[in-house]
C-alpha positions in Angstrom: 2.8 -17.3 19.6 -0.7 -16.4 20.5 -3.5 -17.1 18.1 -6.4 -14.7 17.7 -9.9 -15.2 16.1 -12.3 -12.7 14.8 -15.1 -12.6 12.2 -15.4 -10.3 9.3 -18.6 -9.4 7.1 -18.0 -9.5 3.4 -19.0 -6.1 2.0 -19.5 -4.7 -1.6 -17.0 -2.0 -2.9 -17.8 -0.9 -6.3 -18.0 -4.2 -8.3 -15.7 -6.2 -6.0 -16.2 -7.9 -2.7 -14.1 -6.7 0.3 -13.2 -7.7 3.8 -11.4 -5.5 6.3 -8.3 -6.7 8.2 -8.3 -7.1 11.9 -6.8 -3.9 13.5 -4.4 -5.9 15.8 -2.9 -7.6 12.6 -2.7 -4.2 10.9 -0.9 -2.7 13.8 1.4 -5.6 14.7 2.4 -5.9 11.0 2.5 -2.2 10.2 0.1 -2.7 7.3 -0.7 0.6 5.6 -2.3 1.7 2.4 -0.5 0.3 -0.6 1.2 -2.7 1.5 1.5 -5.8 -0.4 0.3 -8.9 1.3 0.5 -12.6 0.1 -2.7 -14.6 -0.2 -2.8 -18.3 -0.2 -6.1 -20.2 -0.6 -7.7 -23.4 -1.4 -11.0 -24.1 -3.0 -12.2 -25.6 0.1 -12.9 -22.3 1.8 -9.5 -21.6 3.6 -7.7 -18.4 3.1 -4.3 -17.4 4.5 -3.1 -13.8 4.3 0.6 -13.1 5.3 2.9 -10.2 5.0 6.0 -12.6 5.4 7.9 -13.2 2.2 9.7 -16.3 3.5 7.4 -19.4 2.8 9.1 -21.5 5.6 8.2 -18.8 8.3 4.7 -18.5 6.8 4.3 -22.4 6.9 5.6 -22.6 10.5 3.1 -19.8 11.6 0.2 -21.3 9.7 1.0 -24.8 11.5 0.8 -23.0 14.8 -2.5 -21.7 13.9 -3.7 -25.0 12.7 -2.5 -26.7 15.8 -4.6 -24.2 18.0 -7.7 -24.9 15.6 -7.2 -28.7 16.2 -7.1 -28.3 20.0 -10.3 -26.2 19.9 -12.0 -28.5 17.7 -11.1 -31.4 20.2 -12.5 -29.4 23.0 -15.6 -28.5 21.1 -16.2 -32.3 20.3 -15.6 -33.3 23.9 -18.1 -30.7 25.1 -20.8 -31.9 22.5 -20.1 -35.6 23.2 
């Protein structure tokens, strides 16, 4: 499964803070106005948004992303050291 990366700017919408979803995610998951997404987060600054209702699948996909991040961090550390 490919892992993609993008950055998002937090914006003000009324009295709330908002962030847009990446277009590729929206298209691939057929997200539209009114769609319900699951949000998982820790207070350490990590946020996971999933349309999948199956927690095992969400965990498996999250682990794939985490493995990619670990590889990227290793490469980054090797380049710096």
